[in-house]
N, C-alpha and C positions, 0 to 999 in steps of 0.2 A: 504494500500500500504506500502511496506517496506521503511524504512529509511536507507540511506546509508551515511557513514562517509567518508569524503575526506580530504586530506591535499594538499594545494597548494605548489608546489615545487619552485615557484618563491618568494612568500611573506611569506611562512611558516605558513599561517593561516589554521585552521581547520574549516570545515563547514559540515552541514548535508543537504541532499537533500531527499525529498520524491518523489520516482520515481516508476512508474509501471515497471514490468519486461521487457516489450518491450522498454520503454524509457531507462532503465539501459543498455540494450544490444545494442541499436542503437544510442543513443545520446552521444555527448561529453560534459561532465560537465564543467562549467565555474566557476571560483572563483568569489564569490560575492564581495570580497575586491578589487582585482586588475584587474579582468576580464580575467586572463590568463586561457588557456585550458591545461596548463602543471600541471595537478593534478593527484593524485594517491589515489586510494581507500584504506582506512585504514582497517586493520583487526579488526573486531568487535566481542566482546564477546556476546554470546547468551545462552539461556537456554530453555529447553523444559519442559513443564508441562504435565505430563501424569497421568492418573488415575490408581490406583492399583486395579487389578481385583482379587477377591477372588476365 
């Protein structure tokens, strides 16, 4: 399952959540520090590994 990075706009703490795609689309994440639902998903860096075909 994917890991999503969030930042709380109330207490400014960052946290990660492991969510299925369905949970990510339908659930409102809650800050584990203060319990606020005023959170924003952070842009995350990623990379793809591909095989080179000859």
